[in-house]
C-alpha positions as CSV (number, residue, x, y, z in Angstrom):
1,M,-65.2,-88.6,-78.0
2,T,-61.8,-87.1,-76.2
3,T,-61.0,-83.8,-74.4
4,A,-58.5,-81.6,-75.9
5,Q,-55.7,-81.0,-73.4
6,P,-54.4,-77.8,-72.8
7,L,-50.8,-77.1,-74.6
8,D,-47.9,-76.8,-72.6
9,F,-46.4,-73.8,-73.0
10,Q,-42.0,-74.6,-73.8
11,A,-40.2,-71.9,-73.3
12,P,-36.8,-71.1,-75.0
13,A,-33.7,-72.2,-73.7
14,P,-31.4,-70.5,-71.4
15,S,-28.9,-68.3,-73.0
16,P,-25.5,-66.9,-71.5
17,L,-27.3,-63.8,-70.5
18,A,-29.6,-65.3,-69.0
19,L,-29.1,-63.2,-65.8
20,L,-29.2,-60.0,-67.2
21,L,-32.4,-60.3,-69.1
22,L,-34.4,-61.5,-66.0
23,G,-33.1,-58.7,-65.0
24,R,-30.8,-60.3,-62.2
25,E,-27.8,-58.3,-62.6
26,A,-27.4,-54.2,-64.0
27,D,-25.7,-52.9,-67.4
28,P,-24.8,-49.6,-65.6
29,K,-24.7,-47.8,-69.7
30,S,-27.8,-48.7,-70.3
31,E,-29.7,-48.5,-67.3
32,R,-31.2,-45.4,-64.9
33,G,-29.3,-47.1,-62.1
34,V,-28.2,-50.6,-60.4
35,E,-29.0,-50.0,-56.8
36,C,-32.3,-49.7,-54.8
37,P,-32.2,-47.3,-52.3
38,G,-34.4,-49.4,-49.1
39,D,-33.7,-52.7,-47.8
40,L,-35.7,-54.9,-50.3
41,P,-37.1,-57.7,-48.5
42,A,-35.8,-61.5,-49.7
43,P,-37.7,-62.5,-53.0
44,S,-37.3,-66.4,-50.7
45,D,-40.0,-64.9,-48.0
46,P,-42.6,-66.8,-48.1
47,D,-45.3,-64.1,-46.9
48,L,-44.6,-61.1,-50.0
49,V,-47.9,-61.9,-51.6
50,E,-49.6,-61.8,-48.3
51,R,-47.4,-58.4,-48.0
52,A,-48.5,-57.2,-51.2
53,R,-51.8,-57.8,-50.2
54,A,-51.8,-55.9,-46.8
55,A,-49.8,-53.1,-48.4
56,K,-52.3,-52.2,-51.3
57,A,-55.4,-53.3,-48.9
58,K,-54.0,-50.5,-46.2
59,L,-54.1,-48.1,-49.4
60,G,-56.9,-48.3,-50.5
61,D,-58.0,-46.0,-53.4
62,K,-55.3,-44.3,-52.6
63,V,-53.2,-46.2,-54.9
64,F,-53.4,-47.3,-58.7
65,V,-50.9,-49.5,-59.8
66,L,-50.2,-49.7,-62.9
67,G,-48.5,-53.1,-65.7
68,H,-47.6,-53.2,-68.1
69,H,-48.0,-56.5,-70.8
70,Y,-44.8,-57.3,-70.5
71,Q,-44.1,-57.4,-66.7
72,R,-43.7,-60.7,-64.8
73,D,-47.1,-62.3,-63.6
74,E,-46.2,-61.7,-60.3
75,V,-46.0,-58.1,-60.9
76,I,-49.0,-58.3,-63.0
77,E,-51.9,-60.0,-60.2
78,F,-51.7,-56.8,-57.9
79,A,-52.2,-54.1,-61.1
80,D,-55.5,-52.5,-61.3
81,V,-55.1,-52.1,-65.1
82,T,-52.7,-54.1,-67.3
83,G,-51.8,-52.6,-71.1
84,D,-48.8,-50.5,-73.3
85,S,-47.0,-47.5,-72.4
86,F,-49.8,-45.2,-73.5
87,K,-52.7,-46.5,-72.1
88,L,-51.4,-47.1,-68.9
89,A,-50.4,-43.1,-68.7
90,R,-53.7,-42.5,-70.1
91,D,-55.7,-44.8,-67.7
92,A,-53.6,-43.3,-64.8
93,A,-54.7,-39.5,-65.9
94,A,-58.3,-41.1,-65.9
95,R,-57.7,-41.6,-61.7
96,P,-57.4,-38.2,-60.7
97,D,-58.1,-39.2,-57.0
98,A,-55.7,-41.8,-57.1
99,E,-52.8,-39.9,-54.5
100,Y,-50.4,-42.1,-55.4
101,I,-49.2,-44.1,-59.0
102,V,-47.0,-47.2,-58.6
103,F,-45.9,-47.4,-62.4
104,C,-44.9,-51.2,-63.1
105,G,-43.3,-50.6,-66.4
106,V,-40.0,-48.1,-67.4
107,H,-38.6,-44.8,-67.0
108,F,-40.1,-43.3,-69.8
109,M,-43.8,-44.8,-69.4
110,A,-43.7,-43.7,-65.5
111,E,-42.8,-40.0,-67.0
112,S,-45.6,-39.6,-69.2
113,A,-47.7,-41.0,-66.5
114,D,-46.2,-37.9,-64.2
115,I,-47.0,-35.8,-67.3
116,L,-50.3,-36.2,-67.9
117,T,-51.9,-36.4,-64.4
118,T,-52.5,-34.0,-62.4
119,A,-49.7,-32.0,-60.0
120,G,-51.2,-33.5,-56.7
121,Q,-50.6,-37.2,-57.7
122,Q,-47.3,-38.4,-57.2
123,V,-45.7,-41.2,-60.0
124,V,-43.7,-44.3,-57.8
125,L,-41.3,-46.6,-59.7
126,P,-40.5,-49.7,-57.6
127,D,-37.2,-49.7,-59.4
128,L,-35.2,-46.6,-60.9
129,A,-32.9,-49.3,-62.9
130,A,-36.1,-49.9,-65.1
131,G,-34.8,-48.0,-67.4
132,C,-35.3,-48.3,-71.7
133,S,-32.4,-49.3,-73.9
134,M,-34.1,-47.5,-76.7
135,A,-35.0,-44.6,-75.1
136,D,-31.4,-44.4,-73.9
137,M,-30.1,-44.6,-77.6
138,A,-31.0,-40.5,-78.0
139,T,-30.2,-38.0,-75.3
140,A,-31.6,-34.6,-75.3
141,E,-27.7,-33.3,-76.3
142,Q,-27.5,-36.1,-79.4
143,V,-31.1,-34.8,-80.4
144,A,-29.7,-31.0,-80.2
145,E,-27.0,-31.8,-82.5
146,C,-28.8,-33.2,-85.1
147,W,-31.2,-30.6,-85.9
148,D,-28.0,-28.4,-85.8
149,V,-26.6,-30.9,-88.7
150,L,-30.4,-30.7,-90.3
151,T,-30.0,-26.7,-90.6
152,E,-27.0,-26.6,-91.9
153,A,-28.1,-28.9,-94.9
154,G,-30.9,-26.2,-95.0
155,V,-33.6,-29.2,-94.2
156,A,-34.4,-28.7,-90.3
157,D,-37.5,-26.1,-91.9
158,V,-39.1,-28.9,-93.8
159,T,-38.5,-31.7,-91.3
160,V,-40.8,-32.8,-88.8
161,P,-39.4,-35.3,-85.9
162,V,-41.9,-38.2,-85.0
163,S,-41.1,-39.4,-81.7
164,Y,-42.1,-42.9,-80.8
165,M,-43.4,-43.0,-77.2
166,N,-40.6,-44.9,-76.0
167,S,-38.4,-41.6,-75.4
168,S,-37.6,-39.8,-72.8
169,A,-39.4,-36.3,-72.0
170,D,-36.8,-34.7,-73.3
171,I,-36.6,-36.3,-76.5
172,K,-40.6,-35.4,-75.8
173,A,-40.4,-31.7,-75.1
174,F,-38.1,-31.0,-78.2
175,T,-40.8,-32.7,-80.5
176,G,-43.3,-30.8,-79.2
177,K,-41.0,-27.5,-79.6
178,H,-39.8,-28.3,-82.9
179,G,-43.9,-28.8,-84.3
180,G,-44.3,-32.7,-84.2
181,T,-46.1,-35.1,-82.7
182,I,-45.6,-38.4,-80.7
183,C,-46.9,-42.0,-82.2
184,T,-47.4,-45.3,-80.7
185,S,-46.8,-48.7,-82.7
186,S,-50.7,-48.9,-82.9
187,N,-51.2,-44.5,-84.8
188,A,-47.7,-44.6,-86.3
189,E,-49.2,-43.9,-90.0
190,R,-51.3,-41.4,-88.7
191,A,-48.6,-39.8,-87.3
192,L,-46.3,-40.2,-89.9
193,N,-49.7,-38.8,-92.1
194,W,-50.2,-35.8,-90.3
195,A,-46.3,-34.7,-90.2
196,F,-46.1,-34.9,-94.0
197,E,-49.1,-32.3,-94.2
198,Q,-47.0,-30.0,-92.5
199,G,-43.4,-30.7,-93.6
200,E,-41.2,-32.4,-96.3
201,K,-39.7,-34.6,-94.4
202,I,-39.5,-36.7,-90.8
203,L,-36.8,-37.3,-87.8
204,F,-38.0,-40.4,-86.8
205,L,-37.0,-40.9,-83.4
206,P,-35.4,-42.9,-81.7
207,D,-36.1,-45.9,-83.2
208,Q,-35.8,-46.4,-86.9
209,H,-37.1,-50.2,-87.2
210,L,-40.9,-49.1,-85.9
211,G,-39.9,-45.7,-88.9
212,R,-38.3,-48.0,-91.7
213,N,-41.4,-50.3,-90.9
214,T,-44.4,-48.0,-91.1
215,A,-42.3,-45.9,-93.8
216,V,-41.9,-48.8,-96.3
217,R,-44.1,-51.8,-95.6
218,D,-47.5,-49.4,-94.8
219,M,-47.1,-46.2,-96.8
220,G,-45.7,-47.7,-99.6
221,M,-42.3,-46.0,-99.5
222,S,-39.0,-47.6,-100.7
223,L,-35.7,-48.4,-98.8
224,D,-34.6,-45.5,-100.8
225,D,-36.6,-42.8,-99.2
226,C,-34.9,-43.4,-95.6
227,V,-31.4,-42.6,-94.9
228,L,-29.9,-43.6,-91.0
229,Y,-28.6,-41.0,-88.7
230,N,-25.9,-42.5,-86.3
231,P,-25.2,-39.5,-83.3
232,H,-21.8,-41.4,-83.0
233,K,-21.3,-40.1,-86.0
234,P,-19.8,-36.3,-87.3
235,G,-23.3,-35.2,-89.3
236,G,-24.5,-38.6,-88.2
237,G,-22.7,-40.2,-91.0
238,L,-24.3,-38.8,-93.6
239,T,-23.9,-36.3,-96.0
240,A,-26.0,-33.0,-96.8
241,E,-26.8,-34.2,-99.8
242,Q,-28.6,-37.3,-98.4
243,L,-30.5,-35.4,-96.5
244,R,-31.8,-33.3,-98.7
245,G,-33.2,-36.5,-101.2
246,A,-35.0,-38.6,-97.7
247,K,-37.8,-38.4,-96.9
248,M,-36.9,-41.0,-93.5
249,I,-34.0,-39.3,-91.4
250,L,-34.5,-42.5,-89.1
251,W,-32.5,-42.5,-85.7
252,R,-30.4,-44.9,-85.2
253,G,-32.1,-47.1,-82.4
254,H,-34.1,-50.2,-81.5
255,C,-35.4,-52.6,-78.9
256,S,-33.0,-54.7,-77.7
257,V,-36.1,-57.6,-77.6
258,H,-37.8,-56.7,-81.0
259,G,-34.0,-56.3,-82.6
260,R,-32.7,-59.7,-81.7
261,F,-35.2,-61.5,-83.9
262,S,-34.0,-62.5,-87.3
263,L,-35.1,-64.2,-90.5
264,D,-33.6,-67.0,-89.7
265,S,-36.0,-67.0,-86.7
266,V,-38.7,-66.8,-89.1
267,N,-37.4,-69.1,-91.3
268,D,-36.6,-72.1,-88.6
269,V,-40.4,-71.8,-87.2
270,R,-41.5,-72.4,-90.5
271,E,-39.8,-75.1,-90.6
272,R,-40.2,-77.2,-86.9
273,I,-43.9,-76.1,-87.1
274,P,-46.0,-76.5,-90.5
275,G,-48.9,-73.9,-90.7
276,V,-47.6,-71.8,-88.3
277,N,-48.9,-68.2,-88.5
278,V,-45.8,-65.5,-87.6
279,L,-46.7,-62.2,-85.7
280,V,-44.2,-59.7,-84.7
281,H,-44.7,-56.6,-84.0
282,P,-43.5,-53.7,-85.9
283,E,-40.0,-52.8,-83.9
284,C,-38.7,-55.7,-85.7
285,R,-36.2,-55.3,-88.1
286,H,-37.9,-54.5,-91.5
287,E,-36.7,-58.2,-93.0
288,V,-38.6,-60.4,-90.1
289,V,-41.5,-58.2,-90.2
290,A,-41.4,-58.5,-94.4
291,A,-41.5,-62.5,-93.3
292,A,-44.4,-62.1,-91.0
293,D,-48.2,-63.3,-91.7
294,Y,-48.8,-60.2,-88.8
295,V,-47.4,-57.4,-87.6
296,G,-49.0,-54.8,-85.2
297,S,-48.5,-53.6,-81.9
298,T,-49.1,-55.1,-78.5
299,E,-52.8,-54.6,-78.2
300,Y,-52.8,-55.7,-81.9
301,I,-50.9,-59.1,-81.1
302,I,-53.9,-60.1,-78.6
303,K,-56.7,-58.9,-79.9
304,T,-55.8,-61.1,-83.1
305,L,-54.7,-64.3,-80.2
306,E,-58.0,-63.4,-79.4
307,A,-59.9,-64.0,-82.5
308,A,-57.6,-66.8,-84.0
309,P,-59.8,-70.0,-84.4
310,A,-58.7,-73.4,-82.3
311,G,-56.3,-75.3,-83.5
312,S,-54.3,-72.5,-84.7
313,K,-50.6,-72.5,-84.4
314,W,-49.0,-69.4,-83.7
315,A,-45.4,-68.0,-83.6
316,I,-44.8,-64.5,-81.5
317,G,-42.1,-61.8,-82.0
318,T,-42.3,-59.9,-78.7
319,E,-41.5,-59.9,-75.6
320,L,-41.3,-63.1,-73.7
321,N,-42.9,-62.4,-70.2
322,L,-46.4,-61.8,-73.0
323,V,-45.6,-64.3,-74.9
324,R,-45.5,-66.8,-72.3
325,R,-49.0,-65.6,-70.5
326,L,-50.7,-65.8,-74.0
327,A,-50.1,-69.6,-74.2
328,N,-51.2,-70.5,-71.1
329,R,-54.7,-68.2,-71.5
330,F,-55.3,-69.4,-74.9
331,A,-54.2,-72.9,-74.3
332,G,-57.5,-74.4,-73.2
333,E,-59.1,-72.9,-76.5
334,G,-56.5,-75.3,-78.5
335,K,-53.9,-72.8,-80.1
336,E,-50.7,-73.2,-80.3
337,I,-48.7,-70.4,-79.1
338,V,-44.5,-70.4,-79.0
339,F,-41.9,-67.6,-78.6
340,L,-40.2,-66.8,-82.3
341,D,-36.9,-67.4,-80.8
342,K,-35.2,-70.1,-79.0
343,T,-33.1,-68.6,-76.8
344,V,-34.5,-66.7,-73.5
345,C,-35.3,-63.3,-74.8
346,F,-36.6,-61.2,-71.1
347,C,-36.9,-57.2,-71.3
348,S,-34.1,-56.7,-69.5
349,T,-35.3,-53.5,-67.5
350,M,-38.7,-54.0,-67.3
351,N,-37.5,-57.2,-65.6
352,R,-36.3,-55.6,-62.6
353,I,-39.8,-54.1,-61.4
354,D,-40.2,-58.0,-59.5
355,L,-42.5,-58.7,-56.5
356,P,-39.9,-57.2,-53.6
357,H,-39.4,-53.9,-55.1
358,L,-43.1,-54.1,-55.3
359,V,-43.5,-54.4,-51.8
360,W,-41.1,-52.1,-50.9
361,A,-42.5,-49.6,-52.6
362,L,-46.4,-50.3,-51.2
363,E,-45.4,-50.6,-48.0
364,S,-43.3,-47.5,-47.8
365,L,-46.2,-45.8,-49.5
366,A,-48.2,-47.2,-47.0
367,A,-46.2,-45.9,-43.7
368,G,-46.5,-42.0,-45.7
369,K,-42.9,-42.5,-47.6
370,V,-42.9,-41.9,-51.0
371,V,-40.1,-43.2,-52.7
372,N,-38.8,-43.2,-55.8
373,R,-40.9,-40.7,-57.2
374,I,-40.7,-39.9,-60.9
375,E,-41.0,-35.8,-61.5
376,V,-41.0,-34.1,-64.7
377,D,-39.3,-30.4,-64.7
378,P,-42.6,-28.5,-65.6
379,E,-41.0,-26.6,-68.8
380,V,-40.0,-30.0,-70.2
381,A,-43.6,-31.6,-68.9
382,A,-45.4,-28.4,-70.6
383,F,-43.6,-29.1,-74.1
384,S,-43.9,-33.0,-73.6
385,K,-47.6,-32.6,-73.4
386,L,-47.6,-30.2,-76.1
387,A,-46.9,-33.7,-78.0
388,L,-48.8,-35.5,-76.5
389,E,-51.7,-33.7,-77.5
390,R,-51.2,-33.4,-81.4
391,M,-51.0,-37.1,-81.0
392,L,-54.6,-37.2,-79.0
393,A,-56.1,-34.7,-82.4
394,L,-54.7,-37.0,-84.8
395,P,-58.1,-37.7,-87.7
């Protein structure tokens, strides 16, 4: 009788954009900022782990650290809870005694935590450059202009906005003000069903792929029921007739990580690994989702792998940090887990939260200095919370 050896996770090859994808460079066009206002400890400092432990211990119950699934392992180690964006925001709201919420994620997530927590709590984002390119693809000005286009086409009165959680507080506020709701990747179908009970059409922001996949794959609509609104073209690049004939008006936005997976990636992994199960996030392109065996949110991906039988093979189409962590977690059970793409695909801005930034933020708080606080304008927060509460009330 032999003992099965743990499977080694084979990381994909670095791409030409490896430094950017690892968060070591900056893309000012899609990030909140590029500089940290404080003096960061050097990444080579051998005492970083101990410094983080000491600062967190000094703060005690005053601090609550949240870690998104896509964070680096070195950051996840210090998280009190891990999860997707909305789960973490709810976890923060469930800890009203914590004076400081350190959100190891990206900007829109920290905004949501600020919206849902009490006035006495302060939300800190260790690196203000940790933005979200998808969230940045829909600005308040662009969406207001889009609503004017819908009004001119005579369809605004029958259109309900549904915004993905991965959006700025301004977009959430627009959604709340115009009678819409927020959704996550796990409850998008419920949100769309609710919205169609309120109106005839949906303006889905800002991720076109989640909107399209939910409408077509989950709800049985056709691709012809969907039109794509491009904020960089006059009138969104659509005629009034197209807007009147559409059920789903999709915003031209996407996730830079999930959007890179292709049908070729799916075909290639099936050829390389016979019997592999392809499991992808619904932010992937429609043709990728259509070719996959399983489709679901980050939490769905984790639960599917937890329930998978020993010896099963999986190719996962989501952020690499999570895939690598899952591969290592289930290696002892003989589950072979690989990344769907052949090249490195980290979330560049999520990876900007590293151990030096976390140490700097924790040590600053321990010294009585609040850094990188995320504060949402009260009016924006009120309408955003209204949209979030509609989501919480979904049947």
